C-alpha positions in Angstrom: 122.9 208.6 23.3 120.1 206.0 22.2 117.0 205.5 24.3 114.8 202.5 23.9 111.3 202.3 25.4 109.3 199.2 25.8 105.7 199.5 26.6 102.3 197.6 25.9 100.1 200.2 24.0 100.4 203.6 22.3 97.8 205.5 24.0 99.4 205.6 27.4 103.0 206.3 26.0 101.6 209.1 23.8 99.2 210.7 26.3 101.3 210.5 29.3 104.9 210.4 28.2 104.9 212.3 25.2 106.6 215.3 26.8 109.5 213.2 28.1 110.0 211.8 24.5 110.0 215.2 23.1 112.6 216.4 25.7 114.8 213.5 25.0 114.5 214.1 21.3 115.1 217.8 21.6 118.5 217.0 23.4 119.6 215.2 20.0 118.9 211.8 21.5 117.8 208.9 19.2 114.6 207.4 20.6 113.2 204.0 19.9 109.8 202.8 20.9 108.7 199.2 20.8 105.1 198.3 21.2 102.3 196.7 19.3 101.1 198.8 16.3 98.1 200.8 16.9 96.6 204.3 15.9 99.1 206.1 18.0 102.2 204.8 16.5 102.0 207.3 13.7 101.7 210.0 16.3 104.7 208.9 18.0 106.7 208.8 14.6 105.7 212.3 14.0 107.4 213.3 17.4 110.5 211.8 15.9 110.5 208.4 17.5 111.8 205.4 15.6 109.3 202.6 15.8 109.9 198.8 16.2 106.9 196.4 16.4 106.7 194.2 19.4 103.9 191.7 20.2 102.6 192.0 23.6 99.6 189.9 24.8 98.7 192.3 27.6 96.2 190.1 29.4 97.3 186.5 28.1 98.9 184.0 30.4 100.5 181.8 27.7 104.1 181.1 28.7 105.1 180.3 25.3 103.9 183.8 23.9 105.7 185.4 26.7 109.1 183.6 26.0 108.5 184.7 22.4 108.2 188.4 23.7 111.4 187.8 25.7 113.3 186.6 22.8 111.8 189.6 20.6 113.1 191.9 23.3 116.6 190.6 23.3 116.7 190.9 19.6 115.5 194.5 19.6 118.2 195.5 22.2 120.9 193.6 20.2 119.8 195.6 16.9 119.3 198.9 18.6 122.4 199.0 21.1 120.6 201.3 23.4 122.4 203.1 26.1 119.4 203.0 28.3 116.1 201.4 28.0 112.9 202.7 29.7 110.1 200.1 30.6 106.4 200.6 31.4 103.5 198.4 32.2 103.8 194.8 33.6 104.9 192.5 30.8 107.4 195.1 29.3 108.7 195.6 32.9 109.2 191.9 33.4 110.6 190.6 30.1 112.0 193.9 29.1 114.0 193.9 32.4 115.0 190.3 31.9 116.2 191.1 28.5 118.2 194.0 29.7 119.8 191.8 32.4 120.9 189.1 29.7 122.2 191.8 27.3 123.8 193.8 30.2 122.2 197.1 29.1 121.1 199.7 31.9 117.3 200.0 32.3 114.9 202.2 34.1 111.5 200.5 35.4 108.2 202.4 36.0 105.5 200.5 38.1 102.3 202.0 36.8 100.4 199.9 39.2 99.9 196.6 40.7 97.6 195.4 38.2 94.9 192.6 38.6 97.4 189.7 38.5 98.8 190.9 41.5 95.9 192.3 43.4 94.1 188.9 43.1 95.8 186.6 45.3 96.7 183.1 44.3 98.9 181.2 42.0 99.0 183.8 39.1 100.0 186.3 41.8 102.8 184.2 43.1 104.1 183.5 39.5 103.9 187.4 38.5 105.7 188.3 41.8 108.5 185.9 40.9 108.9 187.2 37.5 108.9 190.6 38.6 111.7 189.7 40.9 113.6 188.4 37.9 112.7 191.5 35.8 113.6 194.3 38.4 116.8 192.8 39.8 119.4 195.0 38.0 117.0 198.0 37.3 119.2 201.1 37.9 116.1 202.8 39.4 112.5 201.7 39.8 110.0 204.5 39.8 106.7 204.1 41.7 103.7 206.4 41.5 102.6 205.9 45.2 104.0 204.8 48.6 101.7 201.7 48.8 103.1 200.1 45.8 106.7 200.8 46.7 106.1 199.4 50.3 104.4 196.2 48.7 107.4 195.6 46.3 109.9 196.1 49.3 107.8 194.0 51.8 107.9 191.3 49.3 111.6 191.5 48.4 110.8 192.2 44.8 112.9 195.2 44.7 116.0 195.7 46.6 117.9 198.5 44.7 117.3 202.1 44.2 113.7 203.5 44.0 112.1 206.7 43.4 108.7 207.9 44.3 107.1 210.1 41.3 103.8 212.0 41.2 102.3 209.3 38.7 102.8 210.4 35.0 102.3 213.9 36.2 99.8 216.1 34.2 100.3 218.7 31.4 99.0 221.8 33.0 98.8 223.6 29.9 96.9 221.0 27.8 94.6 220.4 30.7 94.0 223.9 31.6 91.6 225.3 34.2 88.3 225.7 32.6 85.3 227.9 33.7 83.0 225.8 35.8 79.8 224.7 34.0 76.8 227.1 34.7 74.5 226.7 37.6 71.6 225.2 35.7 69.4 222.2 36.6 71.4 219.4 35.0 74.4 218.0 36.8 76.9 215.9 34.5 79.2 213.3 36.0 81.7 211.6 33.7 83.5 208.5 33.9 86.8 208.2 31.8 88.5 204.8 31.7 88.5 201.4 30.3 85.3 199.6 30.7 86.1 196.7 32.9 85.5 195.3 36.3 88.6 196.5 38.1 87.7 200.1 37.2 84.4 199.5 39.3 82.1 199.7 36.2 79.7 197.4 37.8 79.3 199.5 40.8 79.1 202.5 38.8 76.2 201.0 36.7 74.3 200.1 39.9 74.9 203.6 41.4 73.6 205.3 38.4 70.4 203.5 38.5 69.7 204.3 42.0 70.7 208.1 41.6 68.7 208.5 38.4 65.7 207.0 40.5 66.0 210.1 42.7 67.5 212.8 40.5 66.2 212.7 37.1 68.3 215.8 36.1 71.7 214.0 36.6 73.5 212.7 33.7 76.2 210.0 33.6 78.6 210.1 30.5 81.0 207.2 30.3 84.1 207.4 28.0 86.6 204.6 27.2 87.2 201.4 25.3 85.3 198.3 26.4 88.1 195.8 27.5 85.6 193.1 28.9 82.1 192.4 27.5 79.8 195.0 28.9 78.0 195.5 25.5 74.6 194.3 26.8 74.5 196.3 30.0 75.9 199.5 28.2 73.2 199.2 25.4 70.4 198.6 28.0 71.5 201.5 30.3 71.9 203.9 27.4 68.4 202.8 26.2 66.8 203.5 29.6 68.3 206.9 29.6 70.7 205.9 32.8 74.0 206.6 30.9 75.5 208.0 27.7 78.3 205.8 26.5 80.8 207.5 24.1 83.3 204.9 23.4 87.0 205.5 23.2 88.1 209.1 22.5 91.3 210.4 21.5 91.0 213.5 23.4 89.0 213.5 26.7 89.5 217.0 27.8 86.1 218.2 26.4 84.2 215.7 28.3 86.1 216.7 31.5 85.4 220.4 30.6 81.7 219.9 30.1 81.2 217.9 33.5 80.5 219.0 37.1 82.6 216.2 38.4 84.5 213.1 37.5 83.8 209.5 39.1 86.3 206.9 39.2 85.3 203.6 41.4 88.4 201.9 40.5 89.9 198.9 42.7 93.4 199.8 42.3 95.7 202.4 40.3 99.3 203.4 40.3 98.3 207.0 40.1 95.0 207.7 38.1 95.8 209.9 35.2 92.2 210.8 34.6 91.9 212.2 38.0 95.0 214.4 37.7 93.7 215.6 34.1 90.3 216.4 35.9 91.8 218.2 38.8 94.0 220.1 36.6 90.9 221.1 34.3 89.2 222.4 37.6 86.7 219.6 38.3 86.1 217.9 41.5 87.0 214.4 41.9 84.7 211.5 43.3 87.1 208.4 43.7 87.4 205.3 45.7 89.6 205.5 48.8 92.4 203.2 47.4 96.2 203.8 46.7 96.7 205.7 43.5 93.4 207.7 44.0 93.4 208.8 47.5 96.7 210.8 46.8 95.0 213.0 44.1 92.4 214.5 46.0 91.6 216.2 49.5 88.4 214.8 51.0 85.7 217.5 51.1 88.3 220.1 49.7 89.0 219.0 46.1 86.6 215.9 46.1 84.9 213.3 47.8 86.1 209.8 48.4 83.9 206.6 49.1 84.5 202.9 50.0 85.8 200.6 47.2 83.6 197.9 45.9 80.6 199.5 47.6 77.4 200.7 45.8 76.0 202.2 48.8 79.3 204.3 49.5 79.4 205.4 46.0 75.8 206.5 45.9 76.2 208.4 49.1 79.2 210.3 47.6 77.2 211.1 44.6 74.2 212.3 46.4 76.3 214.2 48.9 78.0 216.1 45.9 74.7 216.9 44.3 73.4 218.6 47.4 76.5 220.9 47.7 75.8 224.4 46.9 77.2 225.5 43.4 79.8 227.7 44.8 81.2 224.9 46.8 81.5 222.7 43.9 83.1 225.3 42.0 85.6 225.9 44.7 86.6 222.3 44.9 87.7 222.4 41.4 89.7 225.4 41.9 91.4 223.9 45.0 92.1 220.7 42.8 93.9 222.9 40.2 96.1 224.4 43.0 96.9 220.9 44.2 98.0 219.8 40.8 100.1 222.9 40.2 101.9 222.3 43.4 102.4 218.5 43.3 101.7 216.9 40.0 103.2 219.2 37.4 104.5 216.6 34.7 107.9 218.6 34.7 108.5 217.0 37.9 108.3 213.5 36.4 110.5 214.5 33.2 113.2 216.0 35.7 113.3 212.6 37.7 113.9 210.8 34.5 116.4 213.0 33.2 118.3 213.1 36.5 118.6 209.2 36.4 119.6 209.0 32.7 122.2 211.7 33.4 123.6 209.7 36.3 123.9 206.7 34.0 125.9 208.7 31.5 128.1 210.3 34.1 128.9 206.7 35.3 129.6 205.2 32.0 132.0 208.2 31.3 
């Protein structure tokens, strides 16, 4: 059969859905991926995917550009003639879904998070929810990564058909294998991995790192990720003062997780935070904001520590609490986190959920 995937960037598709694509290809399906060209497209091609460029303005609100995207998706569907379409992220979910409705092609939708447009109330939220209603109306199954998001869509009458809760994108337990915990030396290293943007809590992290460094000079803060908003000045100043070390975007974050004592994610909202799954799978404790998409990934005081979202004092308190924990307790948190990933977040669970829905479609067509 022909499977077509709509998404907005290659990194997420390759890093978090590669195993699903490989499985589909191994079963002799033709897999087409449509997204803006980036450095991950050659990697997707090497997997065996057929690439079709689509221009997705991820953060733009220009309706003309969005209508162009819809027309483009309709053309792609008519050219490929897929048996099923998989969509990820907001604009592909909306306009890919509408395109599938127009062309009468079955599609499966994955809600990877509410996104800032929905989190921030106002006109943009109302428009986005209305568009989502159109995009999801005929979806064969809508996958949600946490119960809060599913309830939100149901309560707002955005989705009325079949839904299924999956453990985020899952985690590849073999790639993110459990690593020995760093030695009990004087330095304690925290790492933040994510897009450098306000919604990830980067401003709270900047302030918290300053306060912690005033008390504990032996603590290091590594930041990894592309800067999607203009924090160039702050990053440069903080690095110059020895508060943080900024590594930019990295193709493989495992080594940064491995070398850390704990991961910090002060995000405002998530679908399910992949970086927390990867960190716990590697055997590293989690320090994360208590928001849907994060709270499900750790057990407070067992595999990590939670803190109040958008609160610098709460974040500082959690960091200092972790610093003061005995070495063996930090290490045990990582061990318990790995167990949780093995039991609840194996990526194979996500692959099986997709294959089951695709098989259901095949059976219905036959």
